C-alpha positions, 0 to 999 in steps of 0.5 A, a space after each residue: 517464517 513470522 507469526 502474528 497470533 491475534 496480537 493485541 497492544 495497548 498504549 496506556 491503557 488506550 489500545 493499539 492494534 485489537 486482535 491481527 493475526 497474518 504470517 509473512 512466509 520465507 521469501 514471501 515480501 509483506 507490506 502493512 497499509 493503512 493511515 496514520 494511526 493505524 498500527 502498522 509500525 506497531 506490528 513492525 517494533 512488536 516483531 523486532 521487540 521493541 513492544 510486548 504484546 498485551 495478548 496473543 504471540 509472536 513466532 520466527 520459524 515456530 518458536 515463541 519471540 513475544 507474548 505476554 509473558 515472555 520477550 526474546 531480547 532483539 538482538 536474539 531475534 535474528 531479525 533486521 530492522 531497517 528505520 525510517 531515517 535509516 539511523 546511519 552512524 555518522 562518525 562511521 563510514 559506510 563499511 563500519 556501519 555496515 560491520 557495527 551490526 555483524 557479530 563476527 571481526 577480521 577478515 571474515 566479517 569484512 568479506 560478509 560487508 563488502 558482499 553485501 555492499 556489492 548485493 545493494 550496488 554500493 561497494 565504491 562507496 565503502 569508505 565515504 562517510 554517511 554525509 557524504 551520500 545521497 538519500 538513496 545511497 543512505 537507504 541502500 547502506 541501512 539496506 545493507 546494514 541491515 542484511 549483512 547478519 543474513 536476518 529470517 526477517 528484515 522489518 522495513 518502516 517507511 523506507 522510501 519515505 525521505 525520497 523524492 518520487 523519481 528516486 522513490 520509483 527507481 530505489 524500491 525496484 533495486 531494493 525488491 530485487 535486492 530482497 528476492 535475490 536474498 530469500 529473506 521475508 520481509 515486512 514494510 510498513 507504508 501509508 501509499 498503496 501504489 509502493 505497497 502494490 509494487 513491493 509486495 507479494 502480500 498486503 495487510 490493509 489496517 484500520 483503527 488497530 483491526 485487520 480491514 482485508 489483507 490479501 494478493 495486491 491484485 485481489 484488493 485493488 480487484 475485490 475489496 470488501 469495503 469502500 475503505 479499501 477501495 478508496 486507498 488502492 487509487 482515487 474514487 468518485 463516490 455516488 450515493 443511493 437507496 437500496 431497491 429490489 437489489 438494484 441502486 439508481 444513480 445519476 450514472 444509471 442503475 448498479 446492482 447491490 448485494 444478497 445481504 443488502 435489503 430494500 431501503 438500505 443506504 449504499 455507495 457505489 464507489 467507481 475508479 477515476 479509470 473505470 469512467 468512459 469518455 466518448 463526444 456525445 456525437 460519437 457511435 462508437 459508444 454503442 459498440 464499446 463491448 465492456 460497457 454496459 448500455 444500461 449505464 451512462 449519462 450525458 456530462 459537459 467537460 469542466 477541466 482537463 488537465 494532462 498528468 505524464 502517462 494519464 489526463 484528469 478530466 473533469 466533468 458535470 453530469 446533470 440530475 435535473 436539480 443539480 449536479 454531480 462532479 465526476 473525475 476520469 482519468 485516461 492514458 495519455 493525451 487527451 481531445 477533449 476541452 472545457 464546455 465538450 458535451 460528452 458521453 460517460 459510461 462505467 467500466 462495470 469491473 472498477 465499480 462496488 457497492 457498499 453498504 455506507 455504514 461498512 466503509 467512509 471516506 479516509 
């Protein structure tokens, strides 16, 4: 459907994206995920025709729409664009905003506009003006306007940026249902990993203008290829060590190095907060816990415990003989750990990842 092939772009001679290749298939939602300045919005603007690539090609339904020597005008691409600030016309009503993007006029256009408003659940707001709407309602008007012309692809630039957290969860669920019902391919820009995982069939993680890793959300979360990707998909503890006999010794035990890592090489062990399992030091249940390795673990002291709603965050101190290591553990629901409690902490190996230090750094 939408195909990026070895695309590059530069602003005033400074590269913004380099050799980027990926596709968005029919009916698929793909997210561009990464920190500010990594090239996400540039790729969206290239797809829309607002920028021209310095190398490579962008194809839509196997037809070249962008290359260094050819750029189809934005209005001829059949691509919908939903801007971050929604860009609604304040002097036009809701239905007039939606009608603005339609080439046809008359009763057929009005019927199409009303159908799209109904699809997004705001048909009763047709005669209302943007300043009378909430942020979530404005967002749905912008989505309706982008979908009304039946675009082959819709581009979404940080579509939830202006919404509070509770409204964001509800609106993104509604938007996902609308996009899937419409069958429109969607390319979305976000810096929020949870948002990308919720919305996307596939995610493209960008770093400094290049693709760091791309794939299904479950693959990126469970099989990150670098510390950068692992850290982007949730809070982590990071322990440093050196490879010796294909092993890395840490205060939480020994972890296996990859076959490509050599003895003496610096390595990072990246451990998700939810990977740490905690039981009171006197509790023998730890020995029967099936998912944990009996080779790893350490005594620790609870420094603080904070309820965050659906989970509790436990601050831990692990003595090492010379100093101490500060770790965070996230456990479901309420916790019974008080500051000063002596506990035993072990690691779920499926949520601990080992990388050569040069492969990635903290975001």
